[in-house]
C-alpha positions as CSV (number, residue, x, y, z in Angstrom):
1,X,-12.8,85.4,28.8
2,X,-13.1,83.0,31.8
3,X,-12.7,79.2,31.3
4,X,-16.0,77.4,31.0
5,X,-16.5,75.0,34.0
6,X,-18.7,72.0,34.2
7,X,-18.7,71.3,37.9
8,X,-15.1,70.1,38.5
9,X,-14.2,70.0,34.9
10,X,-12.9,73.2,33.3
11,X,-12.4,73.8,29.6
12,X,-9.6,76.3,29.3
13,X,-10.1,78.9,26.6
14,X,-7.9,82.0,26.3
15,X,-9.3,85.1,24.7
16,X,-7.5,84.6,21.3
17,X,-8.8,81.0,21.1
18,X,-12.3,82.0,22.0
19,X,-12.2,84.7,19.2
20,X,-11.4,82.0,16.7
21,X,-13.5,79.1,18.0
22,X,-16.7,80.5,19.5
23,X,-19.3,79.4,17.0
24,X,-21.6,82.3,17.6
25,X,-21.7,86.0,16.5
26,X,-23.4,88.9,18.1
27,X,-26.8,89.8,16.4
28,X,-26.6,92.3,13.6
29,X,-29.4,94.0,11.6
30,X,-29.5,91.0,9.3
31,X,-29.3,88.4,12.1
32,X,-32.2,87.7,14.4
33,X,-31.4,85.9,17.7
34,X,-34.3,84.2,19.5
35,X,-33.9,83.4,23.2
36,X,-35.6,80.5,24.8
37,X,-35.6,78.7,28.2
38,X,-35.0,75.0,27.5
39,X,-34.7,71.7,29.3
40,X,-32.0,69.4,28.2
41,X,-33.5,66.0,27.6
42,X,-30.5,64.1,26.1
43,X,-26.9,65.0,25.5
44,X,-24.8,63.0,23.0
45,X,-22.1,65.5,22.1
46,X,-21.7,69.2,21.4
47,X,-23.0,68.7,17.8
48,X,-26.0,66.6,19.0
49,X,-28.1,67.3,22.0
50,X,-31.8,67.5,22.5
51,X,-33.9,70.1,24.3
52,X,-37.6,70.9,25.0
53,X,-38.8,74.4,25.2
54,X,-40.1,75.2,28.7
55,X,-43.0,77.1,27.1
56,X,-44.3,73.8,25.7
57,X,-43.9,71.7,28.9
58,X,-47.6,72.1,29.9
59,X,-48.7,70.9,26.5
60,X,-46.2,68.0,26.7
61,X,-47.4,67.0,30.2
62,X,-51.0,67.2,29.0
63,X,-50.1,64.8,26.1
64,X,-48.5,62.4,28.5
65,X,-51.7,62.4,30.5
66,X,-53.7,61.6,27.4
67,X,-51.4,58.8,26.4
68,X,-51.7,57.3,29.9
69,X,-55.5,57.4,29.7
70,X,-55.7,56.1,26.1
71,X,-53.3,53.2,26.6
72,X,-54.3,52.2,30.1
73,X,-54.7,48.4,30.3
74,X,-53.9,48.0,26.6
75,X,-50.8,45.9,27.1
76,X,-53.0,43.1,28.4
77,X,-54.4,42.6,24.9
78,X,-51.2,43.0,22.9
79,X,-51.1,41.1,19.7
80,X,-47.9,40.2,17.9
81,X,-46.9,42.9,15.4
82,X,-44.5,43.1,12.5
83,X,-42.7,46.4,13.0
84,X,-41.1,48.4,10.1
85,X,-38.5,51.1,10.3
86,X,-40.3,54.4,10.8
87,X,-43.4,53.1,12.4
88,X,-44.9,55.3,15.0
89,X,-45.3,53.5,18.4
90,X,-46.3,54.1,21.9
91,X,-43.9,52.5,24.4
92,X,-44.1,51.8,28.1
93,X,-40.7,53.3,29.3
94,X,-39.7,54.7,32.7
95,X,-43.1,53.9,34.1
96,X,-45.0,56.1,31.6
97,X,-46.3,55.9,28.0
98,X,-44.1,57.8,25.5
99,X,-44.1,58.4,21.8
100,X,-41.4,56.8,19.7
101,X,-40.5,55.7,16.2
102,X,-39.0,52.3,15.3
103,X,-35.3,52.6,14.4
104,X,-34.1,49.2,13.3
105,X,-36.6,46.3,13.4
106,X,-35.2,42.7,13.3
107,X,-34.8,41.2,9.9
108,X,-37.3,38.6,8.7
109,X,-34.9,35.9,9.5
110,X,-34.5,36.9,13.2
111,X,-37.9,38.5,13.9
112,X,-39.3,35.4,15.4
113,X,-36.3,34.9,17.8
114,X,-36.0,38.6,18.8
115,X,-38.0,39.9,21.7
116,X,-36.7,43.5,21.7
117,X,-36.9,46.5,19.5
118,X,-34.8,49.7,19.1
119,X,-37.0,52.8,19.2
120,X,-36.2,56.5,19.2
121,X,-38.1,58.5,21.9
122,X,-39.1,61.5,19.8
123,X,-39.9,63.8,22.8
124,X,-36.6,63.0,24.5
125,X,-34.2,62.5,21.7
126,X,-32.9,59.2,22.8
127,X,-32.7,55.7,21.3
128,X,-33.6,52.8,23.7
129,X,-33.9,49.0,23.4
130,X,-37.3,47.9,24.7
131,X,-39.2,44.6,24.9
132,X,-41.8,44.1,22.2
133,X,-44.3,43.4,24.9
134,X,-44.0,47.1,25.9
135,X,-44.8,48.5,22.4
136,X,-48.1,49.3,20.8
137,X,-49.1,51.1,17.5
138,X,-49.3,54.9,18.0
139,X,-52.8,56.3,17.5
140,X,-53.2,58.7,14.6
141,X,-54.1,61.5,17.0
142,X,-50.6,61.5,18.4
143,X,-48.9,61.8,15.0
144,X,-47.8,65.4,15.8
145,X,-44.3,67.0,15.7
146,X,-41.9,65.9,18.4
147,X,-41.3,68.1,21.4
148,X,-37.6,67.4,21.6
149,X,-35.4,69.4,19.2
150,X,-31.9,68.5,18.0
151,X,-29.3,71.2,18.5
152,X,-25.6,71.9,17.9
153,X,-23.4,74.6,19.3
154,X,-22.1,75.5,15.8
155,X,-20.7,74.6,12.4
156,X,-18.0,71.9,12.5
157,X,-17.3,68.5,11.0
158,X,-16.2,65.5,12.9
159,X,-13.0,64.1,11.5
160,X,-13.1,60.7,10.0
161,X,-13.0,57.9,12.6
162,X,-13.2,60.4,15.6
163,X,-16.9,60.3,16.4
164,X,-16.4,58.0,19.4
165,X,-13.6,60.3,20.7
166,X,-15.9,63.3,20.5
167,X,-18.6,61.5,22.4
168,X,-16.1,60.3,25.1
169,X,-14.7,63.8,25.6
170,X,-18.3,65.1,26.1
171,X,-19.3,62.6,28.7
172,X,-18.3,64.9,31.7
173,X,-20.2,67.8,30.1
174,X,-23.3,65.6,29.7
175,X,-23.3,64.6,33.4
176,X,-23.2,68.3,34.4
177,X,-25.8,69.4,31.9
178,X,-28.3,66.7,32.9
179,X,-28.1,67.8,36.5
180,X,-29.3,71.2,35.5
181,X,-32.8,71.9,36.7
182,X,-35.7,73.5,34.8
183,X,-34.9,77.0,33.5
184,X,-31.1,76.5,34.2
185,X,-30.4,76.6,30.5
186,X,-31.0,79.3,27.9
187,X,-30.6,78.7,24.2
188,X,-30.1,81.5,21.7
189,X,-31.3,80.2,18.3
190,X,-29.2,81.7,15.5
191,X,-29.7,79.4,12.5
192,X,-30.1,75.9,11.2
193,X,-27.5,73.3,10.3
194,X,-28.3,70.8,7.5
195,X,-26.5,67.5,7.8
196,X,-27.8,64.0,8.5
197,X,-30.3,65.7,10.9
198,X,-32.0,69.0,10.8
199,X,-30.5,70.9,13.8
200,X,-30.8,74.2,15.3
201,X,-27.6,76.1,15.7
202,X,-27.6,77.6,19.2
203,X,-25.5,79.5,21.6
204,X,-26.2,77.6,24.8
205,X,-26.0,79.4,28.2
206,X,-25.4,77.3,31.3
207,X,-25.6,78.7,34.8
208,X,-25.3,82.5,35.3
209,X,-24.7,83.3,31.6
210,X,-21.7,81.0,31.2
211,X,-21.5,80.2,27.5
212,X,-20.8,76.7,26.2
213,X,-18.1,76.6,23.6
214,X,-16.1,74.1,21.6
215,X,-12.9,73.4,23.5
216,X,-9.8,74.4,21.5
217,X,-8.1,71.0,21.8
218,X,-11.0,69.3,19.9
219,X,-9.6,71.1,16.8
220,X,-5.9,70.8,17.8
221,X,-6.2,67.0,18.2
222,X,-8.2,66.8,15.0
223,X,-11.3,65.5,16.6
224,X,-13.2,68.1,14.7
225,X,-12.6,70.5,11.9
226,X,-14.2,74.0,12.0
227,X,-16.1,75.1,8.9
């Protein structure tokens, strides 16, 4: 099998290594593989990246239009709010209204002095820090499932204390993936992974059917441990 290349970055994988480390199996009679075109919205690492299905993009764009109409001019009448973790909010981010959930509101002792809030953009899969002046309660009508889905390329555990190393090693991959246009990625959904997040286990295809795999040195350097 050819090495997987991310622009100028190649991940060398010989055939024996691939046979051991590729976290995907061909479909059998007992295994149903579903193929979808996806748009990568946020890449953290090989065990945590977020996609939206292209089949749902028109619905997503329609929702953004509704948000823009519903919240037009509302920031002018913003009242001070006490936000709690898990609150659904509408935020003005990147020149558009987006849905989000509050991640970690300030404690009671610091709430009065803190002008920002950490929120998770549920249709992107990304946590951002935003001014409280750009946050409003989310109307009940928009309390619908997120469009962004959390995915992983397979079953592996991150070794203790190596999470930052995994993220650092994945930075170059992230830059390449995020430059991919609409329909440049295909995801074959082959199962679910239950850990701190509910994730889809996928075989991710990037550019002309090049599969994305876990580099062998991740395991050799004890960054990850395969299950």
